[in-house]
C-alpha positions as CSV (number, residue, x, y, z in Angstrom):
1,M,-15.8,15.9,29.9
2,D,-15.9,14.6,33.7
3,H,-17.7,17.7,34.6
4,I,-20.7,16.7,33.0
5,T,-23.4,14.8,35.1
6,K,-26.5,13.0,34.1
7,Q,-28.6,15.6,35.8
8,A,-28.0,17.7,32.5
9,A,-30.5,15.6,30.8
10,E,-34.0,14.1,31.4
11,P,-34.4,10.3,31.2
12,L,-34.9,9.3,27.7
13,P,-37.6,7.0,26.2
14,V,-36.4,4.0,24.2
15,T,-37.9,4.8,20.7
16,P,-35.2,5.7,18.4
17,S,-36.8,9.1,17.0
18,S,-37.8,10.3,20.6
19,A,-34.4,9.3,21.8
20,T,-32.6,11.2,19.1
21,H,-34.8,14.4,19.9
22,K,-34.0,14.0,23.6
23,A,-30.3,13.7,22.8
24,Y,-30.5,16.6,20.4
25,A,-32.4,19.1,23.0
26,A,-29.8,18.0,25.9
27,L,-26.8,18.4,23.7
28,R,-27.9,21.6,22.4
29,R,-28.6,22.9,25.7
30,M,-25.1,22.0,27.0
31,I,-23.4,23.8,24.1
32,L,-25.4,26.8,24.4
33,I,-24.9,27.2,28.2
34,G,-21.3,26.5,27.9
35,E,-21.1,23.2,29.5
36,F,-18.9,22.1,26.6
37,S,-15.9,24.5,25.8
38,P,-15.5,25.7,22.5
39,G,-13.6,23.1,20.4
40,E,-14.1,20.3,23.0
41,K,-14.1,17.0,21.7
42,L,-17.7,15.2,22.1
43,K,-16.9,11.6,22.5
44,I,-20.0,9.4,21.6
45,D,-19.3,6.7,24.2
46,T,-19.1,9.4,26.8
47,L,-22.2,11.2,25.8
48,R,-24.2,8.0,25.6
49,K,-23.6,7.3,29.2
50,V,-24.1,10.8,30.3
51,L,-27.4,11.0,28.3
52,D,-28.4,7.3,29.2
53,T,-29.1,6.5,25.7
54,G,-27.8,4.4,22.9
55,A,-24.8,5.4,20.6
56,S,-27.0,5.7,17.5
57,P,-29.4,8.6,18.8
58,V,-26.2,10.4,20.1
59,R,-24.6,10.2,16.7
60,E,-27.6,11.4,14.9
61,A,-28.1,14.2,17.3
62,L,-24.5,15.4,16.9
63,S,-25.1,15.4,13.0
64,L,-28.3,17.5,13.5
65,L,-26.2,19.9,15.6
66,T,-23.6,20.3,12.9
67,S,-26.4,21.7,10.6
68,D,-27.1,24.2,13.5
69,Q,-23.4,25.3,13.3
70,L,-23.1,24.3,17.1
71,V,-21.0,21.2,16.4
72,E,-18.1,20.5,13.9
73,R,-17.4,17.2,12.4
74,I,-13.6,16.2,12.5
75,D,-13.0,14.4,9.5
76,Q,-13.6,10.7,10.2
77,R,-12.5,11.0,13.9
78,G,-15.6,12.2,15.4
79,F,-17.2,15.5,16.7
80,R,-16.4,18.7,18.7
81,A,-18.3,21.7,19.8
82,A,-18.1,24.5,17.4
83,A,-15.2,26.9,17.9
84,T,-15.8,30.4,18.9
85,S,-14.1,33.7,17.7
86,K,-14.7,37.5,17.8
87,A,-14.8,37.5,14.0
88,N,-17.6,34.7,14.2
89,F,-19.6,36.7,16.8
90,E,-19.3,39.9,14.7
91,E,-20.8,38.1,11.7
92,I,-23.6,36.7,13.5
93,L,-24.4,40.0,15.0
94,G,-24.3,41.6,11.4
95,L,-26.6,39.0,10.1
96,R,-29.0,39.2,13.0
97,C,-29.2,43.1,12.5
98,H,-29.8,42.5,8.8
99,L,-32.5,39.7,8.7
100,E,-34.4,40.6,12.0
101,D,-34.8,44.3,10.5
102,M,-36.3,42.6,7.5
103,A,-38.4,40.0,9.6
104,L,-39.8,42.7,12.1
105,R,-40.8,45.2,9.1
106,K,-42.6,42.3,7.6
107,S,-44.2,41.3,10.8
108,V,-45.4,44.8,11.6
109,A,-46.7,45.2,8.0
110,N,-48.8,42.1,8.7
111,G,-49.8,43.1,12.0
112,D,-53.1,42.1,13.5
113,D,-55.0,41.6,16.9
114,A,-53.8,38.2,17.2
115,W,-50.0,39.0,16.6
116,E,-50.3,41.8,19.1
117,E,-51.8,39.6,21.8
118,R,-48.9,36.9,21.2
119,L,-46.5,39.7,21.6
120,V,-48.0,41.3,24.8
121,L,-48.3,38.0,26.3
122,A,-44.8,36.9,25.5
123,H,-43.3,40.3,26.8
124,H,-45.6,39.8,30.0
125,R,-44.2,36.4,30.6
126,M,-40.6,37.4,30.1
127,V,-41.0,40.3,32.8
128,R,-42.9,38.1,35.3
129,E,-40.0,35.4,35.0
130,G,-37.3,37.8,36.2
131,R,-33.6,37.1,36.1
132,D,-33.2,34.8,39.1
133,N,-33.0,31.8,36.8
134,D,-30.8,32.6,33.8
135,E,-32.0,29.7,31.7
136,A,-35.7,30.1,32.4
137,F,-35.5,33.9,31.6
138,E,-33.6,33.2,28.4
139,E,-36.4,31.0,27.4
140,R,-38.9,33.6,27.9
141,H,-36.6,36.2,26.4
142,K,-36.2,34.2,23.2
143,A,-39.9,33.6,23.1
144,F,-40.4,37.4,23.3
145,H,-37.8,38.2,20.3
146,M,-39.3,35.5,18.1
147,A,-42.7,36.8,18.7
148,L,-41.8,40.1,17.3
149,L,-40.7,38.3,14.1
150,D,-43.1,35.6,13.8
151,N,-45.7,37.3,11.8
152,C,-43.4,38.1,8.9
153,D,-44.9,35.0,7.0
154,S,-41.7,33.8,5.9
155,P,-40.7,30.3,7.4
156,V,-37.4,30.3,5.9
157,L,-36.6,33.7,7.1
158,M,-37.6,32.7,10.7
159,K,-35.4,29.6,10.8
160,F,-32.5,31.6,10.1
161,C,-33.4,34.2,12.6
162,N,-34.0,31.4,15.2
163,Q,-30.6,29.7,14.3
164,L,-28.7,33.1,14.5
165,Y,-30.4,33.8,18.1
166,D,-28.9,30.4,19.5
167,L,-25.6,31.1,17.9
168,N,-25.6,34.7,19.7
169,I,-26.8,33.5,23.0
170,R,-24.0,31.0,23.2
171,Y,-21.6,33.9,23.3
172,R,-23.7,35.7,26.0
173,Y,-23.3,32.5,28.1
174,L,-19.7,32.4,27.5
175,A,-19.3,36.1,28.6
176,G,-21.1,35.5,31.7
177,R,-23.0,38.1,33.9
178,A,-20.8,41.1,33.9
179,L,-21.6,44.2,36.0
180,G,-21.3,46.5,32.9
181,Y,-24.0,44.8,31.0
182,Q,-26.5,44.9,34.1
183,K,-26.1,48.8,34.3
184,R,-28.3,49.0,31.1
185,D,-32.0,49.2,31.5
186,I,-32.8,46.3,29.3
187,A,-36.2,46.2,30.6
188,R,-36.9,49.5,29.3
189,E,-35.3,48.7,26.0
190,H,-37.6,45.8,25.5
191,A,-40.7,47.8,26.6
192,D,-39.8,50.5,24.0
193,I,-39.4,47.9,21.3
194,L,-42.9,46.5,22.2
195,A,-44.6,49.9,22.2
196,A,-43.2,50.7,18.6
197,A,-44.4,47.3,17.4
198,I,-47.9,47.7,18.8
199,E,-48.2,51.2,17.5
200,R,-47.3,49.6,14.0
201,D,-44.3,51.9,13.7
202,A,-42.1,49.8,11.6
203,D,-39.2,52.3,11.4
204,L,-39.0,53.0,15.0
205,A,-39.5,49.4,16.0
206,A,-36.8,48.2,13.8
207,R,-34.4,50.9,14.9
208,R,-34.9,50.3,18.6
209,L,-34.5,46.5,17.9
210,I,-31.1,47.0,16.1
211,D,-29.8,49.7,18.7
212,H,-30.6,47.0,21.4
213,Y,-28.7,44.4,19.6
214,R,-25.8,46.7,18.9
215,Q,-25.3,47.8,22.4
216,T,-25.1,44.2,23.5
217,G,-22.9,43.5,20.6
218,A,-20.5,46.4,21.6
219,F,-20.4,45.2,25.0
220,L,-19.6,41.6,24.3
221,T,-17.0,42.6,21.6
222,D,-15.1,44.4,24.2
223,L,-15.4,41.7,26.7
224,L,-14.4,38.8,24.4
225,D,-10.9,37.9,23.2
226,D,-10.1,37.2,19.6
227,N,-11.2,33.4,20.3
228,G,-14.6,34.5,21.6
229,Q,-13.6,33.9,25.2
230,P,-13.9,36.3,28.1
231,R,-10.8,38.3,28.6
232,D,-8.8,37.7,31.8
């Protein structure tokens, strides 16, 4: 835990609900980008000092993160960052492909001008952001992928898709930026998905989206060991 610094989180207001939200957001980010190793114990006393907040907001935030499957409760002994494994990654990938296929088809079926405008804008912002800042790009990247789905008119389905996205992105951060991954023309893949969605071609859009995920999934599966860690 000594590798974590206070710069990892913004200063927190004193109101309990706001403090919990800030602690949740900061801890969630740290777990997703790999500042906490999988299985690392999350000590409340250490975290409250890092986040400059009270023990109660930290404890409440960790409880919320257990629902997101990013944190695991250790009986009565506290919390730890959720473990990773190749099997877990493959399960996440399979669920994403199944649920996002369903959500995208519903979104296209409900397609209207407002959705198309949101989608085009989200894609433009992602492209404009570029990849110099991984975290900034990832925020735009997620916004684009969620915009593809957000016209499905199913809040529960969107919640699951959003959660699975975060569980998946954690593995991408663990894998790091490998050269083989960069050889793909991912910008073209995104543009092709967008084009099919705008044309209201649900079959083509869904096929391109799932191919996009499976290519990334195959790359990460080869790169990660059985514990979900990059191979030496």
